N, C-alpha and C positions, 0 to 999 in steps of 0.2 A: 608693499613688500606683507603686507598681512594677505594679502590677493591670490597673493602667487603660491604662498606658502599654503595655502585653502587649495586653491587647483590642482596645487601638487597631492595633496592629501585624497582627492577627489578621483585623478586619475590612477596612483597607488591603488584604491578600495576597489574599482570600474577593472582594474585589471587583476588582478585577484579573483575578482566576482568572477570574471568571464575565463577565466583560468581553472576556478571550482566546477561552472560549469563543464566543461570541455571535461574536467576529468570524469564528472559521473556520467555523461554519456559516452563516455568510453567503456565505464565500466558497468551500466545499464546495455551495452548492444554486443556485449562479451558472452557467448553460450554458459548459459547454468545450468548444471547437471543437481537434480532433483528427485527424490525418490518417491513411491505414492506414497510412504506412511508419512512423509515429514509435510505433505500438502493437505493431509487430513488428518485431524487429531486420531487418537485411539479412543478416544473416552468423551464425551462431553465437561467442557468445561463447569462446576456446580453454578448456580444461578442464586446472586445475592440478591436478595428482595431492595437492598438498600444502592446497588452499585445497578443504576436506571442504563444507563451505558451498555455496558455489560449484557443487563437482558432485554433489550433491544435488538442486538446482533446475534443472541444468540436464537433470540424470538423470530429474527429473519429469515436465520440460515434452518429452523425450523419447517417455516413455510416455504422456501423453496426444493428443500427434503421432499417434503408433499407434493410438491407440484410439480418436481420432477417423477415425481412414483407415479403418481396418476397418469401424467401424460406415458409412462414409458405403458401400464397399464391398459390407456384406452388409446394403445397404438396412434396418439397425433403426432407432434412436431419431437424432435430431438432434442 
C-alpha cells in the first residue's frame, strides 16, 4: 500500500513538472516586443564595494563596451 502511494505521488509530480516545462517553452517561443530603452539602462548602476557580484557584472559590461568601441573604430569584426 505504501509503495502505491509513493508511485502515485511520483507520477503526479512528474506530470506537474512536464506541464510546467511545456508552459515555459510556449511562453518563451511567443514573440516578445521590447523597446531599445528597455534593453539598455539609461544610466549605469552605482557600484558598491561590498557587492562583488554586481561589481563584476558592471566591470564585464564595461569591458564589452570598450572592446565593441575599439572594434568599431578599427573596422574589424562587428
